[in-house]
Structure formats: structure tokens, C-alpha cells
ROGUMI-961787 format. One record per atom (N, C-alpha, C, O): residue in three letters; atom name; residue number from 1; z, y, x. Coordinates in steps of 0.02 Angstrom, whole numbers, plus 32768, in hexadecimal, padded with zeros to 4 digits. Example, Ala and Ser with C-alpha at 12.3 -4.5 7.8 and 13.67 -1.06 7.14 Angstrom:
2
SEPA; ALA; N; 1; 8186; 7EE4; 8294
SEPA; ALA; CA; 1; 8186; 7F1F; 8267
SEPA; ALA; C; 1; 8186; 7F5B; 8294
SEPA; ALA; O; 1; 81A7; 7F5A; 82C8
SEPA; SER; N; 2; 8162; 7F90; 8282
SEPA; SER; CA; 2; 8165; 7FCB; 82AC
SEPA; SER; C; 2; 818A; 8002; 8285
SEPA; SER; O; 2; 8192; 8039; 829E
***
This chain:
101
SEPA; MET; N; 1; 6B4B; 725E; D185
SEPA; MET; CA; 1; 6B39; 7241; D1C5
SEPA; MET; C; 1; 6AFE; 7266; D1E5
SEPA; MET; O; 1; 6B01; 7278; D220
SEPA; CYS; N; 2; 6AC9; 7272; D1BD
SEPA; CYS; CA; 2; 6A8E; 7295; D1D7
SEPA; CYS; C; 2; 6AA0; 72DC; D1ED
SEPA; CYS; O; 2; 6A8B; 72F3; D222
SEPA; ARG; N; 3; 6AC8; 72FE; D1C4
SEPA; ARG; CA; 3; 6ADC; 7342; D1D6
SEPA; ARG; C; 3; 6B04; 7342; D216
SEPA; ARG; O; 3; 6AFD; 736F; D240
SEPA; TRP; N; 4; 6B2F; 7310; D21E
SEPA; TRP; CA; 4; 6B58; 730C; D25A
SEPA; TRP; C; 4; 6B2B; 7303; D297
SEPA; TRP; O; 4; 6B36; 7324; D2CA
SEPA; VAL; N; 5; 6AFA; 72D7; D294
SEPA; VAL; CA; 5; 6ACC; 72CA; D2CC
SEPA; VAL; C; 5; 6AA4; 7309; D2DB
SEPA; VAL; O; 5; 6AA0; 731D; D315
SEPA; PHE; N; 6; 6A87; 7328; D2A8
SEPA; PHE; CA; 6; 6A60; 7365; D2B3
SEPA; PHE; C; 6; 6A8C; 739D; D2CE
SEPA; PHE; O; 6; 6A75; 73C5; D2F7
SEPA; GLY; N; 7; 6ACA; 73A0; D2B7
SEPA; GLY; CA; 7; 6AF8; 73D2; D2D2
SEPA; GLY; C; 7; 6B05; 73C8; D31C
SEPA; GLY; O; 7; 6B06; 73F8; D342
SEPA; LYS; N; 8; 6B10; 7389; D330
SEPA; LYS; CA; 8; 6B1B; 737A; D377
SEPA; LYS; C; 8; 6ADD; 738A; D3A1
SEPA; LYS; O; 8; 6AE3; 73A6; D3D7
SEPA; ILE; N; 9; 6AA2; 7379; D387
SEPA; ILE; CA; 9; 6A65; 7388; D3AB
SEPA; ILE; C; 9; 6A5B; 73D3; D3B1
SEPA; ILE; O; 9; 6A48; 73EB; D3E6
SEPA; SER; N; 10; 6A69; 73F9; D37C
SEPA; SER; CA; 10; 6A63; 7441; D37E
SEPA; SER; C; 10; 6A92; 745F; D3B2
SEPA; SER; O; 10; 6A7F; 748B; D3D9
SEPA; ILE; N; 11; 6ACF; 7447; D3B2
SEPA; ILE; CA; 11; 6B00; 745F; D3E3
SEPA; ILE; C; 11; 6AE8; 744F; D429
SEPA; ILE; O; 11; 6AEF; 7478; D457
SEPA; ALA; N; 12; 6ACD; 7414; D433
SEPA; ALA; CA; 12; 6AB4; 7400; D475
SEPA; ALA; C; 12; 6A7D; 742F; D48C
SEPA; ALA; O; 12; 6A7C; 7443; D4C6
SEPA; PHE; N; 13; 6A4E; 7440; D460
SEPA; PHE; CA; 13; 6A17; 746D; D473
SEPA; PHE; C; 13; 6A32; 74B2; D486
SEPA; PHE; O; 13; 6A1B; 74D0; D4B7
SEPA; VAL; N; 14; 6A61; 74CB; D460
SEPA; VAL; CA; 14; 6A7F; 750C; D470
SEPA; VAL; C; 14; 6AA2; 7509; D4B4
SEPA; VAL; O; 14; 6A99; 7536; D4DD
SEPA; LEU; N; 15; 6AC9; 74D5; D4C0
SEPA; LEU; CA; 15; 6AEB; 74CE; D500
SEPA; LEU; C; 15; 6ABA; 74C7; D53A
SEPA; LEU; O; 15; 6AC4; 74E4; D56F
SEPA; ILE; N; 16; 6A86; 74A1; D530
SEPA; ILE; CA; 16; 6A53; 7499; D564
SEPA; ILE; C; 16; 6A34; 74DD; D575
SEPA; ILE; O; 16; 6A2C; 74EE; D5AF
SEPA; GLY; N; 17; 6A24; 7503; D541
SEPA; GLY; CA; 17; 6A07; 7546; D54D
SEPA; GLY; C; 17; 6A36; 7573; D573
SEPA; GLY; O; 17; 6A21; 7595; D5A2
SEPA; LEU; N; 18; 6A75; 7573; D560
SEPA; LEU; CA; 18; 6AA6; 759C; D584
SEPA; LEU; C; 18; 6AB0; 7585; D5CC
SEPA; LEU; O; 18; 6AB4; 75AD; D5FA
SEPA; LEU; N; 19; 6AB3; 7544; D5D5
SEPA; LEU; CA; 19; 6ABA; 7529; D619
SEPA; LEU; C; 19; 6A7F; 7539; D645
SEPA; LEU; O; 19; 6A87; 754A; D67F
SEPA; LEU; N; 20; 6A43; 7535; D629
SEPA; LEU; CA; 20; 6A07; 7545; D64F
SEPA; LEU; C; 20; 6A07; 758F; D663
SEPA; LEU; O; 20; 69F8; 759F; D69D
SEPA; GLN; N; 21; 6A18; 75BA; D635
SEPA; GLN; CA; 21; 6A1A; 7602; D645
SEPA; GLN; C; 21; 6A4E; 7610; D67A
SEPA; GLN; O; 21; 6A41; 7636; D6A9
SEPA; THR; N; 22; 6A89; 75F4; D674
SEPA; THR; CA; 22; 6ABE; 75FE; D6A4
SEPA; THR; C; 22; 6AAC; 75E3; D6E8
SEPA; THR; O; 22; 6AB6; 7604; D71B
SEPA; ALA; N; 23; 6A91; 75A7; D6EA
SEPA; ALA; CA; 23; 6A81; 7587; D729
SEPA; ALA; C; 23; 6A48; 75AA; D74D
SEPA; ALA; O; 23; 6A48; 75AC; D78A
SEPA; GLN; N; 24; 6A19; 75C7; D728
SEPA; GLN; CA; 24; 69DF; 75E6; D748
SEPA; GLN; C; 24; 69ED; 762E; D75D
SEPA; GLN; O; 24; 69C8; 7649; D786
SEPA; ALA; N; 25; 6A20; 764D; D742
SEPA; ALA; CA; 25; 6A2C; 7693; D74E
SEPA; ALA; C; 25; 6A2F; 76A5; D798
SEPA; ALA; O; 25; 6A0D; 76D4; D7AD
SEPA; GLY; N; 26; 6A56; 7682; D7C0
SEPA; GLY; CA; 26; 6A5C; 7694; D806
SEPA; GLY; C; 26; 6A48; 765D; D835
SEPA; GLY; O; 26; 6A58; 7661; D871
SEPA; ASP; N; 27; 6A27; 7629; D81E
SEPA; ASP; CA; 27; 6A18; 75EF; D848
SEPA; ASP; C; 27; 69D0; 75D9; D83C
SEPA; ASP; O; 27; 69C3; 75B0; D810
SEPA; PRO; N; 28; 69A1; 75F3; D864
SEPA; PRO; CA; 28; 695B; 75E4; D858
SEPA; PRO; C; 28; 6948; 759B; D862
SEPA; PRO; O; 28; 6919; 7582; D841
SEPA; GLU; N; 29; 696A; 7577; D88D
SEPA; GLU; CA; 29; 695A; 7531; D899
SEPA; GLU; C; 29; 6999; 7508; D899
SEPA; GLU; O; 29; 69C4; 7511; D8C4
SEPA; ARG; N; 30; 69A0; 74DB; D868
SEPA; ARG; CA; 30; 69DC; 74B3; D861
SEPA; ARG; C; 30; 69CF; 746C; D879
SEPA; ARG; O; 30; 6997; 7453; D876
SEPA; SER; N; 31; 6A03; 744D; D891
SEPA; SER; CA; 31; 69FE; 7407; D8A7
SEPA; SER; C; 31; 69F8; 73DA; D86A
SEPA; SER; O; 31; 6A07; 73EE; D832
SEPA; GLY; N; 32; 69E2; 739C; D875
SEPA; GLY; CA; 32; 69DD; 736B; D83F
SEPA; GLY; C; 32; 6A20; 7360; D81D
SEPA; GLY; O; 32; 6A23; 735B; D7E0
SEPA; GLU; N; 33; 6A54; 735D; D844
SEPA; GLU; CA; 33; 6A97; 7353; D828
SEPA; GLU; C; 33; 6AAC; 738D; D7FC
SEPA; GLU; O; 33; 6AC8; 7383; D7C6
SEPA; ARG; N; 34; 6A9E; 73CA; D813
SEPA; ARG; CA; 34; 6AB0; 7405; D7EA
SEPA; ARG; C; 34; 6A88; 7408; D7AA
SEPA; ARG; O; 34; 6AA2; 741A; D775
SEPA; VAL; N; 35; 6A47; 73F7; D7AE
SEPA; VAL; CA; 35; 6A1E; 73F6; D771
SEPA; VAL; C; 35; 6A38; 73C2; D741
SEPA; VAL; O; 35; 6A3F; 73CF; D705
SEPA; TYR; N; 36; 6A47; 7386; D75A
SEPA; TYR; CA; 36; 6A62; 7351; D72F
SEPA; TYR; C; 36; 6AA2; 7367; D70D
SEPA; TYR; O; 36; 6AAA; 735E; D6D1
SEPA; GLN; N; 37; 6ACF; 7385; D734
SEPA; GLN; CA; 37; 6B0F; 739B; D718
SEPA; GLN; C; 37; 6B05; 73D3; D6E5
SEPA; GLN; O; 37; 6B28; 73D5; D6B2
SEPA; ALA; N; 38; 6AD8; 7401; D6F2
SEPA; ALA; CA; 38; 6ACE; 743B; D6C7
SEPA; ALA; C; 38; 6AA4; 742C; D689
SEPA; ALA; O; 38; 6AAE; 744B; D655
SEPA; VAL; N; 39; 6A74; 73FD; D68F
SEPA; VAL; CA; 39; 6A44; 73F4; D65A
SEPA; VAL; C; 39; 6A49; 73AF; D639
SEPA; VAL; O; 39; 6A48; 73AA; D5FB
SEPA; CYS; N; 40; 6A4E; 737A; D660
SEPA; CYS; CA; 40; 6A49; 7336; D646
SEPA; CYS; C; 40; 6A8B; 7318; D630
SEPA; CYS; O; 40; 6A8F; 72F5; D5FD
SEPA; GLN; N; 41; 6ABE; 7326; D656
SEPA; GLN; CA; 41; 6AFF; 7304; D64E
SEPA; GLN; C; 41; 6B1C; 730A; D608
SEPA; GLN; O; 41; 6B37; 72D9; D5EF
SEPA; TYR; N; 42; 6B17; 7344; D5E9
SEPA; TYR; CA; 42; 6B38; 734E; D5A8
SEPA; TYR; C; 42; 6B22; 7318; D576
SEPA; TYR; O; 42; 6B4C; 72FB; D553
SEPA; CYS; N; 43; 6AE2; 730B; D571
SEPA; CYS; CA; 43; 6ACA; 72D9; D541
SEPA; CYS; C; 43; 6ACB; 7293; D55C
SEPA; CYS; O; 43; 6ADF; 7264; D539
SEPA; HIS; N; 44; 6AB7; 728A; D59B
SEPA; HIS; CA; 44; 6AAD; 7247; D5B6
SEPA; HIS; C; 44; 6AEC; 7226; D5D3
SEPA; HIS; O; 44; 6AEA; 71ED; D5E8
SEPA; GLU; N; 45; 6B23; 724A; D5D4
SEPA; GLU; CA; 45; 6B62; 722C; D5EA
SEPA; GLU; C; 45; 6B97; 722A; D5B2
SEPA; GLU; O; 45; 6BCF; 7214; D5BC
SEPA; THR; N; 46; 6B84; 7241; D576
SEPA; THR; CA; 46; 6BB3; 7244; D53F
SEPA; THR; C; 46; 6B9E; 721A; D503
SEPA; THR; O; 46; 6BC0; 721A; D4D0
SEPA; GLY; N; 47; 6B67; 71F6; D509
SEPA; GLY; CA; 47; 6B50; 71CB; D4D3
SEPA; GLY; C; 47; 6B21; 71EC; D4A2
SEPA; GLY; O; 47; 6B0B; 71CB; D473
SEPA; ILE; N; 48; 6B11; 722B; D4AB
SEPA; ILE; CA; 48; 6AE0; 724B; D47E
SEPA; ILE; C; 48; 6A9B; 7230; D48D
SEPA; ILE; O; 48; 6A75; 721E; D460
SEPA; GLY; N; 49; 6A8A; 722C; D4CE
SEPA; GLY; CA; 49; 6A4B; 720E; D4E4
SEPA; GLY; C; 49; 6A5B; 71D0; D50C
SEPA; GLY; O; 49; 6A95; 71C3; D51C
SEPA; PRO; N; 50; 6A28; 71A9; D51C
SEPA; PRO; CA; 50; 6A34; 716B; D542
SEPA; PRO; C; 50; 6A4B; 717A; D589
SEPA; PRO; O; 50; 6A39; 71AD; D5A6
SEPA; LYS; N; 51; 6A73; 714E; D5A4
SEPA; LYS; CA; 51; 6A89; 7155; D5EA
SEPA; LYS; C; 51; 6A4D; 714D; D617
SEPA; LYS; O; 51; 6A25; 711E; D60E
SEPA; LEU; N; 52; 6A45; 7179; D647
SEPA; LEU; CA; 52; 6A0B; 7177; D674
SEPA; LEU; C; 52; 6A1C; 7158; D6B7
SEPA; LEU; O; 52; 69F2; 7136; D6D5
SEPA; THR; N; 53; 6A58; 7164; D6CF
SEPA; THR; CA; 53; 6A6A; 714E; D712
SEPA; THR; C; 53; 6A75; 7103; D713
SEPA; THR; O; 53; 6A8A; 70E4; D6E2
SEPA; GLY; N; 54; 6A66; 70E5; D74D
SEPA; GLY; CA; 54; 6A71; 709E; D757
SEPA; GLY; C; 54; 6A3C; 7072; D739
SEPA; GLY; O; 54; 6A43; 7035; D73A
SEPA; ARG; N; 55; 6A07; 708E; D71E
SEPA; ARG; CA; 55; 69D3; 7067; D6FE
SEPA; ARG; C; 55; 6993; 7062; D728
SEPA; ARG; O; 55; 6964; 7040; D714
SEPA; GLN; N; 56; 6991; 7084; D760
SEPA; GLN; CA; 56; 6957; 7085; D78D
SEPA; GLN; C; 56; 6917; 7098; D767
SEPA; GLN; O; 56; 68E2; 707A; D772
SEPA; LEU; N; 57; 691D; 70C9; D73B
SEPA; LEU; CA; 57; 68E2; 70E2; D717
SEPA; LEU; C; 57; 68B4; 7103; D74A
SEPA; LEU; O; 57; 68CB; 7129; D774
SEPA; PRO; N; 58; 6872; 70F7; D747
SEPA; PRO; CA; 58; 6844; 7115; D777
SEPA; PRO; C; 58; 6845; 7161; D773
SEPA; PRO; O; 58; 6847; 717E; D73D
SEPA; SER; N; 59; 6842; 7180; D7AD
SEPA; SER; CA; 59; 6843; 71C9; D7B2
SEPA; SER; C; 59; 680A; 71E8; D789
SEPA; SER; O; 59; 6815; 721A; D767
SEPA; ALA; N; 60; 67CF; 71CA; D78B
SEPA; ALA; CA; 60; 6796; 71E4; D765
SEPA; ALA; C; 60; 67A4; 71E3; D71A
SEPA; ALA; O; 60; 6791; 7211; D6F6
SEPA; TYR; N; 61; 67C5; 71AF; D702
SEPA; TYR; CA; 61; 67D7; 71AB; D6BB
SEPA; TYR; C; 61; 6808; 71E2; D6A8
SEPA; TYR; O; 61; 67FF; 7203; D675
SEPA; ILE; N; 62; 683C; 71EB; D6D0
SEPA; ILE; CA; 62; 686E; 721F; D6C3
SEPA; ILE; C; 62; 684C; 7263; D6BF
SEPA; ILE; O; 62; 6859; 728A; D692
SEPA; GLN; N; 63; 6820; 7271; D6EF
SEPA; GLN; CA; 63; 67FE; 72B2; D6F0
SEPA; GLN; C; 63; 67D1; 72BB; D6B3
SEPA; GLN; O; 63; 67CF; 72F2; D696
SEPA; HIS; N; 64; 67AE; 7287; D6A0
SEPA; HIS; CA; 64; 6782; 728B; D665
SEPA; HIS; C; 64; 67AB; 7299; D626
SEPA; HIS; O; 64; 6798; 72C5; D5FF
SEPA; VAL; N; 65; 67E0; 7275; D61B
SEPA; VAL; CA; 65; 6809; 727E; D5DF
SEPA; VAL; C; 65; 682A; 72C4; D5E0
SEPA; VAL; O; 65; 682D; 72E5; D5AC
SEPA; ALA; N; 66; 6842; 72D9; D619
SEPA; ALA; CA; 66; 6862; 731B; D61D
SEPA; ALA; C; 66; 6830; 7354; D60E
SEPA; ALA; O; 66; 6843; 7386; D5F0
SEPA; ARG; N; 67; 67F2; 734C; D623
SEPA; ARG; CA; 67; 67C0; 7381; D617
SEPA; ARG; C; 67; 67A3; 737E; D5D0
SEPA; ARG; O; 67; 6792; 73B2; D5B4
SEPA; ASN; N; 68; 679E; 7343; D5B4
SEPA; ASN; CA; 68; 677C; 733B; D574
SEPA; ASN; C; 68; 67AA; 732B; D53A
SEPA; ASN; O; 68; 6796; 7331; D500
SEPA; GLY; N; 69; 67E8; 7318; D548
SEPA; GLY; CA; 69; 6817; 7306; D513
SEPA; GLY; C; 69; 6808; 72C0; D4F9
SEPA; GLY; O; 69; 67D2; 72A5; D505
SEPA; LEU; N; 70; 6838; 72A3; D4D6
SEPA; LEU; CA; 70; 6830; 7261; D4B7
SEPA; LEU; C; 70; 6864; 725B; D481
SEPA; LEU; O; 70; 68A0; 725C; D48F
SEPA; ARG; N; 71; 684E; 7253; D444
SEPA; ARG; CA; 71; 687A; 724F; D409
SEPA; ARG; C; 71; 68A8; 728C; D407
SEPA; ARG; O; 71; 6890; 72C4; D402
SEPA; ALA; N; 72; 68EA; 7283; D40C
SEPA; ALA; CA; 72; 6919; 72BB; D408
SEPA; ALA; C; 72; 691F; 72E0; D44B
SEPA; ALA; O; 72; 693D; 7316; D44D
SEPA; MET; N; 73; 6904; 72C3; D480
SEPA; MET; CA; 73; 6907; 72E3; D4C2
SEPA; MET; C; 73; 68D7; 731E; D4C4
SEPA; MET; O; 73; 689B; 7316; D4B9
SEPA; PRO; N; 74; 68F1; 735A; D4D2
SEPA; PRO; CA; 74; 68C5; 7395; D4D4
SEPA; PRO; C; 74; 689B; 7395; D514
SEPA; PRO; O; 74; 68AE; 7376; D546
SEPA; ALA; N; 75; 6863; 73B7; D512
SEPA; ALA; CA; 75; 6839; 73C1; D54D
SEPA; ALA; C; 75; 6855; 73FE; D572
SEPA; ALA; O; 75; 6868; 7430; D553
SEPA; PHE; N; 76; 6856; 73FA; D5B4
SEPA; PHE; CA; 76; 686E; 7432; D5DD
SEPA; PHE; C; 76; 6833; 7451; D601
SEPA; PHE; O; 76; 680E; 7430; D626
SEPA; ARG; N; 77; 682A; 7492; D5F6
SEPA; ARG; CA; 77; 67F3; 74B7; D616
SEPA; ARG; C; 77; 6801; 74C3; D65F
SEPA; ARG; O; 77; 683A; 74BE; D676
SEPA; ILE; N; 78; 67CD; 74D4; D684
SEPA; ILE; CA; 78; 67D4; 74E2; D6CB
SEPA; ILE; C; 78; 6800; 7520; D6D6
SEPA; ILE; O; 78; 681F; 7527; D70B
SEPA; THR; N; 79; 6804; 754C; D6A4
SEPA; THR; CA; 79; 6830; 7586; D6AA
SEPA; THR; C; 79; 687A; 7572; D6A2
SEPA; THR; O; 79; 68A6; 7599; D6B4
SEPA; GLU; N; 80; 6887; 7536; D689
SEPA; GLU; CA; 80; 68CB; 751E; D680
SEPA; GLU; C; 80; 68E1; 74F1; D6BA
SEPA; GLU; O; 80; 6919; 74F6; D6D3
SEPA; ILE; N; 81; 68B3; 74C6; D6D0
SEPA; ILE; CA; 81; 68BF; 7499; D709
SEPA; ILE; C; 81; 687F; 7499; D732
SEPA; ILE; O; 81; 684B; 7484; D71A
SEPA; SER; N; 82; 6884; 74B0; D770
SEPA; SER; CA; 82; 6848; 74B3; D79B
SEPA; SER; C; 82; 6830; 746C; D7AB
SEPA; SER; O; 82; 6854; 743B; D7A2
SEPA; HIS; N; 83; 67F2; 7468; D7C4
SEPA; HIS; CA; 83; 67D8; 7427; D7D9
SEPA; HIS; C; 83; 6803; 7407; D80F
SEPA; HIS; O; 83; 6810; 73CB; D80C
SEPA; GLN; N; 84; 681A; 742F; D83F
SEPA; GLN; CA; 84; 6844; 7414; D875
SEPA; GLN; C; 84; 6887; 73FC; D85A
SEPA; GLN; O; 84; 689F; 73C7; D86E
SEPA; GLU; N; 85; 68A5; 7422; D82D
SEPA; GLU; CA; 85; 68E5; 740E; D810
SEPA; GLU; C; 85; 68DD; 73CE; D7E6
SEPA; GLU; O; 85; 6907; 73A2; D7E9
SEPA; LEU; N; 86; 68A7; 73CA; D7C0
SEPA; LEU; CA; 86; 689B; 738F; D797
SEPA; LEU; C; 86; 6890; 7352; D7C3
SEPA; LEU; O; 86; 68AA; 731C; D7B4
SEPA; ALA; N; 87; 6869; 7359; D7F8
SEPA; ALA; CA; 87; 685E; 7321; D826
SEPA; ALA; C; 87; 68A0; 730B; D845
SEPA; ALA; O; 87; 68AC; 72D0; D84E
SEPA; SER; N; 88; 68CA; 733B; D856
SEPA; SER; CA; 88; 690A; 732C; D875
SEPA; SER; C; 88; 6939; 7307; D845
SEPA; SER; O; 88; 6959; 72D6; D859
SEPA; VAL; N; 89; 693E; 731F; D807
SEPA; VAL; CA; 89; 696A; 72FD; D7D7
SEPA; VAL; C; 89; 694E; 72B9; D7C3
SEPA; VAL; O; 89; 6974; 728A; D7B8
SEPA; ALA; N; 90; 690C; 72B3; D7BF
SEPA; ALA; CA; 90; 68EE; 7272; D7AF
SEPA; ALA; C; 90; 68FB; 723F; D7E6
SEPA; ALA; O; 90; 6909; 7205; D7D7
SEPA; LYS; N; 91; 68F7; 7254; D825
SEPA; LYS; CA; 91; 6907; 7228; D85D
SEPA; LYS; C; 91; 6950; 7213; D85C
SEPA; LYS; O; 91; 6961; 71DA; D869
SEPA; LEU; N; 92; 697C; 7243; D84C
SEPA; LEU; CA; 92; 69C3; 7235; D847
SEPA; LEU; C; 92; 69D1; 71FF; D811
SEPA; LEU; O; 92; 69F7; 71D1; D81D
SEPA; ILE; N; 93; 69B1; 7207; D7D8
SEPA; ILE; CA; 93; 69BA; 71D7; D7A1
SEPA; ILE; C; 93; 699D; 7193; D7B5
SEPA; ILE; O; 93; 69BD; 7160; D7A9
SEPA; GLU; N; 94; 6962; 7193; D7D3
SEPA; GLU; CA; 94; 6941; 7154; D7E6
SEPA; GLU; C; 94; 696B; 712C; D817
SEPA; GLU; O; 94; 696D; 70EE; D813
SEPA; THR; N; 95; 698C; 714D; D845
SEPA; THR; CA; 95; 69B1; 712B; D87A
SEPA; THR; C; 95; 69FB; 7124; D86C
SEPA; THR; O; 95; 6A20; 710A; D896
SEPA; SER; N; 96; 6A12; 713A; D832
SEPA; SER; CA; 96; 6A5A; 7139; D823
SEPA; SER; C; 96; 6A71; 70F2; D813
SEPA; SER; O; 96; 6A4A; 70C6; D7FF
SEPA; ASN; N; 97; 6AB1; 70E7; D81E
SEPA; ASN; CA; 97; 6AD0; 70A6; D811
SEPA; ASN; C; 97; 6AFE; 70A7; D7D4
SEPA; ASN; O; 97; 6B29; 707B; D7CE
SEPA; GLY; N; 98; 6AF5; 70D6; D7A8
SEPA; GLY; CA; 98; 6B1F; 70D8; D76C
SEPA; GLY; C; 98; 6B42; 711A; D761
SEPA; GLY; O; 98; 6B5D; 7126; D72B
SEPA; GLY; N; 99; 6B42; 7144; D792
SEPA; GLY; CA; 99; 6B62; 7186; D78C
SEPA; GLY; C; 99; 6B43; 71B5; D7BD
SEPA; GLY; O; 99; 6B2A; 71A0; D7F1
SEPA; VAL; N; 100; 6B45; 71F5; D7AF
SEPA; VAL; CA; 100; 6B2A; 7227; D7DD
SEPA; VAL; C; 100; 6B5E; 7231; D813
SEPA; VAL; O; 100; 6B98; 7240; D806
SEPA; GLU; N; 101; 6B49; 7229; D851
SEPA; GLU; CA; 101; 6B76; 7230; D88A
SEPA; GLU; C; 101; 6B88; 7277; D897
SEPA; GLU; O; 101; 6BAE; 7286; D8C5
***
């Protein structure tokens, strides 16, 4: 069981890294929706991490956790998600009704 969980988390980190590199290659500023789809959705829409949408989580909380990490949630550096992109995705999550529009 433990190996299975760690294996899934390892795969998630690898995929996140690849997605970040791909998304940043030709697109210096991404919308909140694109960031969510490229970075957050894999874990938070498949049951690996908690569902974020539809919970009206405060934007400031989302930004803090994304920058600093929390438990299995990795911290994302400014080189991975800019301040503007993070603010945009946090606002999207805060105002969502259960799914990313």
C-alpha cells in the first residue's frame, strides 16, 4: 500500500514537472484556467489530492499553500508559476462552483 501511494506521488511529481516545462516553453503568461488544467487538475480532480473547486477556499490560502506546500502538496516556485498566474488560478478556485469553467 505504501509503495503504491509513494509510486503515485512520484509519478505525479514527474508529470507536474513535465507539464510545467511544456506549458512555460512558449507561453510566458497563462490564464488561471490553463494553469489549473496544466498543474492542479491531475492531482486535485483525480482523488490524489483534495478537490479544490466548489469549496470557496480563500484566494490567499490557495496562494500560500501553492508557494509553501502542505503535507504531500509540493511548493511551486515563482519560476514555475508566476505571481500573476498564481493569483489568477487562486481566484478561479475561490469563485468556482465545483468545476473549472
